[in-house]
C-alpha positions, 0 to 999 in steps of 0.5 A: 078202921084206920085213923086220920093220922095214918091216912094223912101219912099215906097221902103225904108219901104219895104226894112226896113221891109224885113231886119227886118223880115230877122233879126228876122228869122236869130236870131232864125234859124241862130244863135240859131237854132243848140242850145238847148233852155231853157224849159221856152222859148219853153213853151212860143213859144208853145203859139205863134200860139194860141195868133196870131190867135185871134189877127188876127180874133178879129178885123174882128169880132168886126169891119168888113169892110163889115159893115163899121166898125160896130159890126155885131151880126151874126159875133159875134155869129159865133165867140162865137159858134166857141170858144164854140165848140173848147172849148168843143171838145178841137179841133180847127179844129172842132171849125173852121168847126162849125163856117164856117158851121154856117156862111154859113147856115146863109148866105143861110137862113138869119134871 
């Protein structure tokens, strides 16, 4: 059974993260939302999604929990095929679809 101090620490962290998230969103939407942003900032904001997706996927490819943190050649190959298809077709959805299809096919017909 957890004691009250441990529970209060958890709630302090949750509230702090919530306030921090609200503060960041309010800064851009509440204070700057009705003003025109400089071109350099808009250019940088365009690449935010492109930077976040690899940051979320890379640990799952390199150190997947399903294999105990060991690099899996199948997942690495699927990631490389996904990047190759997306690069050649200039279509992120095509790359994601190709990677999903390769992973599903490999699950049905293991090598």
